[in-house]
Every structure is written in C-alpha cells, then in structure tokens.
N, C-alpha and C positions, 0 to 999 in steps of 0.2 A: 336611422338610429341617432340618438342624442349623443353629445360628447361624453356624458357620464356613462352611457351604455357601451360606447366604444372603448372607453378606459377599462370598464369591467371585463369586456371580452378579451382585451389585450392582456389584462392581469391573469385571467384564467388560462390563456394560452401559455403565458410565461411559466405559470405554476405547473402546467401539464408537461411542458418541455423539461423543466427542472426535474420533475418526478421521473420522467423517462430516462434522462441522462444520469440522474442519481442512482436509479435502480441498476443501470448498467455498470456504473463505477463500483457500487457495492458488490455486485456479482463477480467482478474481476477479483476482488480480494477474498470473497467467499470461496471462489474456486482455488485460490492459493492455499487457504487454510483448511478446506474441507477434507483433504486427504489425510490429515494428521490422525484423526480418530480411527479410521478404517485401515491404516497402514499395517498394523500387525496382522489383520485378516488377509490382506493382499499378500503379505510376505509368506504366510502359511500356504495360501492357495498356489502361489507360483514358486514356492520353495526358494525364497530369496535369502541371500546373506545380508548382514548388517550394512555393508558397503552399498549393496544394491538398493536397500531401503532408503539410505541417505541420498543416493543419486536420484531415485524416483521422487522422493519428497522435495528435493531442491530443484528439480528440472524446470518446473514452471517458473519459479523465481529467477533462474539463471537467464532464460531468454527474455523474460519480462524486463528485468533490469538492463540486460545487454542491449536491447533494441529500443529503449525508451527515447533516447536522444534522437535517433533516426526517425522514430514515429512522430516526435514533435516536429521535426523538419518537414515530414510529409504533410502533416496537418497545415503548417504554415504555407507550404508550397501549393497544395492542391485543394485546399479548403477543408473545413472541419467535417461537414456532413459527408462528403465523398470519401474522405479518409476513414471516417467512422464506419461507413458501409463496408469498405474493404476489410477492415479489422474484424467486424462482426461476422462476415462470411468465413474468414479464416478461423475465428474462434468457434463458430457454430459447427464447422466441418470437423474440427478436432474433438469438440465435445460430443459430437454424434458418433465418432469412431471409438472413443475411449471405452464405452460400456461393452463393446464387442471384442476388446483386446484379448487374444488367446494366451498372451504371455507377457513377460517383462518388456521385451523389445518394442512391441506394438504400443503398450501403454506408455512407455517412456517417450516414444515418438509423438504420441498424441499430446502428452503434457508439454513437450517442447514447443509444438506448434500452437497450443493454447496460449502459452506465455508470449510467443511472438505476436499473436493476434491481440492479446491484451495490451502489449506495448504500443500497438498502433491505435487501439481504441482509447486508452486513457488520456493522452494529450489531445486527441481529436475531440473528445467529449468536452474538455475544457475550452477548446477553441470555439465550439458551437455555443457553449454557455456564454462566452464573451459576446457573441452576436445577439443572443437572446436578451442579454442585459448590457446594452451599450453604455449606459450611464455608469461612471466610476463608482458612485455611491451604491447603486443597485447591484453592480457586479461584486463589490466588496462584501455586501450583505449576503449574496448568494455563496461566495467563496467561504464565508465564515461557517455556513452550514455544510458546504461541500467538504471541508477539511475533516469533519468527523465521520464521513461516510465509510472511509477505508477501514477504520478500526471497528466500526459497526459491522462491516462485511466479514472481517476476521472472526468476530464474535458469533455472527450468524453461521459461519462455516463450522465452528465448534459445536454450536447448538443443534443445527439441523442434521449434520452428518451423523451425530450420535443417534438421533431419532430414526433417520433413514436406515442406518446399519442395523439397528435393533429390530425394525419392522420388516425390512426388505433385504437389500444386499448392498455392498459397497459400490457396485456398478451403477446403482440408481443415483448416487451422489452427482454423477455427471449429467443427469437429466435436467437438473436445475439450471446450470449455465446454458445448456442447449435451448431450453424453453425461453429463457430471457433473451438470448441472442436472436432467435427466430422472431420473437415478438417485437424486439427493438428494430429489426430490419423491416418488418411489415409496417411499423408505425412511424418510423423516422421520416420517410418522404412526405408524410402529411403533417407531422407535428413539429419538425425542426426546420429552421431557415437554411437556405442554400447560400453559400458564400462563393464568390468568384475566385478562381485560382490566381495566385500571384506569379505571373509568367516570368517576372524578372529574377526570381530567386533560383539559384543553383542548388543542387542536392548535396554537394560536398561529399561525394561517395568515398574518397580516401579517408576523410575524417570519420565517416559513418562506420567504415570497415574497422578502422583502428579502435574507435571507441567501443563498438560492439564486441570485438574480439578481446580487447583488454579487460573490459568489465566482466564478461562471461568467464574468461580464463581465471582472473584473479578471484572472482566469487567462488568458482568451483574449488580452487585451492583452499580458500578459507573454510568452505563447507566440510571438506574431508578431514580437517583437523580433529573432528570428532572421533575418527577411527585411526588416524595416522599421526605420528609425532611431527612437530614443526621441522625437524632436521631431515625428514625423509624426502626423497626425490619426488614422491607423489604430491607433496605439499609445496616444496620449494620451487619446482619447475613451473607449475601453473601460476603461483603467486608472483614470482620474479618475472616470468614471461609476460603475465598480464600487466604488471607494473611497468615493464619496459615498453609495452605497446601503448599504455596510457601516457607515458612521457613523450613518446613519438607523436601521439595524438595532440598533446598540448603544443609541441613544437610546430606541427603541421597547421594547427589552428591559428597560430600567430602569423603565419605566412599566407593563409587562405584569404582570398578577396571577400568571400561570403561564408564565414566559418559556421560549422554546425553548432558550436557553442562558443559565442563571443566571450572571451575571458573577462571582459569588463562586466558581464552579466552577473558573475559570481563575486565581484569585488565590492559590491554594495554591502556595507556593514550590516544593515538591517536584514537584508536578504540572506546573508551568510548565517547570521544568528538564527533566523527563522528556519532555515534548512537544517541547522544543527538541532534545533528544538524538535523538528519533525522526526529526524533520525533517532534521537534519544527517546522520544515518546513511543515511536514504533517499536524500538527495542524493548522498552519497559513492558508494554502490553504483550508483545510476542513472548518474551521470557516468562512472564507470569502465566500466560496461557499454557505453555509447554510444561513448566515446572509444576503448576497446580494440577493439570490434567494427569500427569504421571503420578503425582502424589495421591490423588483421589483414587486412581485405579490400581496402582501397585501397592501403596501402603495401606490404604483403607479398604481395598477390594470393591470399590464402587463399579457398577456397570457403566457402559458408555452412555446409556440413557440417563442414569443418575448424575454422571459427570456433566452432561449437557445441561441438565436442570440446575446445577450449581451455578451456571453462568447466566441464568435468566435475570437475576437482579443486576448483574454487570451490564447486560444489554439494555435494560430499562433505564439505568443511570446514563448510559451513553446517549440514548434517544432524548432524554430530558435535557441533558447538557448541550447536546448538539442543536436542539431547537432554540435553546437560550443563547447560543453563541452569537447569532446574527444581531439581535437587539443589544447584547452586551458590547459587541464591537462598535456598533453605531454610537453607543452612549459613552463608553470609556476609552475606546481606541484599541487597535489590534495588539499593540505592544503590552498594554496592561492586562488584556485578557490572556495573552500567551504566557506572560509571567505568572499570573495567578494560577492558570491551569497547570503549568509545570510544577509550581510549588505544591498544589493540591495533589497532583499525581505522585510527586516524590513522597509526600506524606503517606499516601496509600501504600506505596512500595515499602517504605520503612516499617509501616504497621504490619504488613504481611511478613516481611523478613523477621521482625521481632517475635512473631509467633513461633518461629522455628519449624513450621509445617510438621509438627509431630502428629502421631496417630491419634493422640488424645485431645488435640486442639479442637475446641467446639467450632462448628461451622458458623452458627448464627451470630455469635459475638466474638469469635476468634478470627475467622477468615472474611466474613461478609463485610465488616466495616472497611477494611483495607481495599477490598474489591470495588466497593461503591465509590470510595474516594479516588481510586485509580481511574475508574471509568469516567467520572465527572471531570477530573482534571485533564485527562487525555483528550477528551472531546473538545474541551475549551482550548487547550493548547494547540491542537490540530487546526481548529477553526481560526484562531488568531494568527497562527504561523502561515496558514494558507493565504490569508489576506496580505500579510507582509511580503510573502514570496511573489505575489502577482501585482503588488502595488506599484504603479508607475510603469508597468510593462506595456509597450505599444501593442496595438492589436495584431500587427504583423508577427509578433513574437509570442503570442499566446500559447501556441503549441510547444514552443521551446520551454516556456514556464511550466507547462504541464508535464513535460518530460523530465525536467530537473526536479520538480516537486515529488513526482512519483519515484524518481531514482533515489532521492534521499530516504523515502519511505521504504524502499526495497533493500538498499545497500546498508542502511543503518543497522538493522537487525543482523544481517549477514556478518558484517565486520565485528560488531560488539558481541555477538554470540560466540564467534571464534575466540575472541580475547577472554571472555568470561569463562569459557570452557577450559582454556589454557590456565587461567589463574585458579580455577578450582571452585571451591565451595563459596557460600555467601554471595551467589550470583545476584539475587534480588537486592541485597544491600548495596552491591557495587552499582547496579543499574540505578538504584535510588539516588546514590551519591552523584552519579553523572547527570541525572536529571536535575537535581538540586543545583549543581554547578551551572547548568545551562540557564536555570531560572535566575541565578545571581548575575550572570553575564547580561542577560536581557534587562534586568532591573537596573544595573549600573549604566547600561546604554541609555535607558530612558532618563535616568537622573542627569546624565550629561547632556 
C-alpha cells in the first residue's frame, strides 16, 4: 500500500471509531430522556403516585451523576476499552431486564443499574477517543463534535420515545439502548484501540465512596423539591447530608496522595467557565424540552407523536450546528465558538419565553424560531466548551476529564431545575438570563 492509501485507511478507521463511540454516547443521553414521554403511561399501569414517578424519572440520572468521577478513575486506571466493555455489559444487562419489569421496584432497580453502567461508559468512551486521536489538534476537532452529541441524544429520546409509545409500548423504549450496547460490545474489540492499564494509579476508594454518596444524596434531595417544600425533612436531610459528604470529600482529596479529583483540575479559569457553560446549556435545553412537551400535550392537546414531530426541526438544527462546530473551533477558537453559541442559545430561550407559551401561539413562527436558535446555539456551546474542558489535559487524566464534563452536564439541570421550580414562573426567562450571563463571563475572559 502507498502512503496515501495507508493514510486513507487510517482516516476511515478513525471515523468508524468515532461513529461507534458517538453512537454510544448519544444513546446514554437518549436513555436518560426517553422515559419522559411514556412516564404517564407507566404511572397508570403500575398505579404510581407523583413521588414514585419523580423517583423513577430521576433514578437513572442519580446513579449516572453519582458514579461519573469513579467511572473516570476506572478508565484512567484500567484503560478505556476495557472499562468501556464493563460498562456496556452492565448497561446491556439492565436494559434487557427493564422491558420485563413487573412493577415499580424492578423497573427502578433496572434504571439505577443503567445509570451506573452509563457512568462507567461515558468517561471510558472519551478515554478511547483520546487514543484514536492522539494529536491535540485532531482531538480538539473531535471533541468539538462530541460536545453536541449529548443534547442530540436528549432530543432523540423525546422524538423516538413518542413514536415507539404510539406504535408499540413504553417497554420497547428500552430495546434501543439494549441493541446499541450489544452491537457496541460486538464491534469494540475490532474497531477500538486497546490501551495498557496504568498500574501505578490507586483507585482512591474513600474519595469515590464520599463523592458518589454525596452527589447522589444531594441530587435526590434537589429532585424531590418538586413535591416537597425546602423546609421539609425529606429535602433538608438528603441535601444537607449530601453537602456534608461532599465537604468531607474535598477534605479527603486534599490529603490523598493520588486523589480521585485533583482540586487544581477545577481551578483553571477557562475550564471552570467551560463547565459552567455546559451546565447552563444543559439546563436550558432540558427545561425547554420539559416545559414545551407539557405545553403541547396538556395545553394544546397534542398526542405524543405530534409532540415528537414538533422537535424534528430542533434535531435538524442540532445536527447542522454540531457538524459545523469542529471547523468553527479550528478557525475561530473554542472560546469564541462557546461564547457565540451561548449568546445564540440565550436568544432562542428569550424568544421562546417572550411568546408566553399560550394556546394560541403559532408553532411555525411563534415557537419554531426560538427552538432552532436554541438548538444551533446549544450545539455550538457544547462543542466549544468540550474542547475547553479537555484542553491541556494529559492522557492519563482523560477519563477524569470525561467524568467532570458529564457531571456538569448531569448536575447542572438537577440543581437549576430545583431553583427554578422554587422561584416559580418565568423559568425559561431565568434560564435564558443565566445563559446570557455565562456568555458575558466567557466574552470578558477572552477580552482579558
């Protein structure tokens, strides 16, 4: 083979590996979002109370967010592909059990295990991606596209779950993650590079236990603010208990020889701003998805299938902006793309909020422009922020970077949802204001 042919083959292999890893990452967020549309049907079938529905809806996200830092350490310690295989096995087993759940308990257990598997998969996939693209320039370009995959997965969850529920049953929504996990397991050994484990790294089990318990407990307390007042024991105990565990975690990390999360990793100003941008962008899209889905079905009487169709332009705008993010980052820089994306997304949120979401608001020229702007801005912001988060991170900490990035993506909506629900109405306007403030912060940082 000539040098040109070898280069072409390597390029094709890299694209194939990215497609496989990207599909897995998209599926993780698809699985998180896909339960939202069929949740009322599940509640009626199992005769669940509102608190049960909230717990079932948030269970995947609780373990996903709680185990991410430990999942990142596993990837850095044992190698990306090995850790990815373990996570996929766990994820596939839970996805295969969920459709046969006879009641709330079994389905809740399956969702919790799914989330734990996802927490192992997400940072491992980023660790493998780093090996596929060892060049900093190539890795940054890949991360610019990678950043938009999560919001695409959330949108796909809303779209496909409505179709599946309308044509089949809510139980079939779990078949999608099962098929993807099984296919990824079968293909990974042939398509993804194997990395040697780093024998010198400790697992920091005390730190892992404190972080996992603290994040999970505090997140649960924030989630139940939807049905319980902040002053109730059901909220204060888990929130304060989780906060106490996280304080203990930070203290333990300062004394650990090989900490799970080196505090200096978060002290980089550009990385801190990028993680803030990711959290706010995730909150903006999650809030819009929930509020608009409820509005279309409860206020306008749209069916799940019609509601899913309303998000098709949103998904198309995400795809287009996500594909453009890589070239834009290469040309203008990650900071500029993140700032512009945040500003565009904020404009979309303000436009949606200004419509008031009334029953008579036209979809085509009332809701659609804001949706398209939000999608285009969010994909760009995610892409640029993902590059900023991983910029300058050594290969031995790629799993850590993946865990932190995904934690911001998961915890951002949880915290801000609780605050916005507490503050009451105009949730979209508040989310838009927060996103605009993040854009201003990034813009000022670049100017300085």
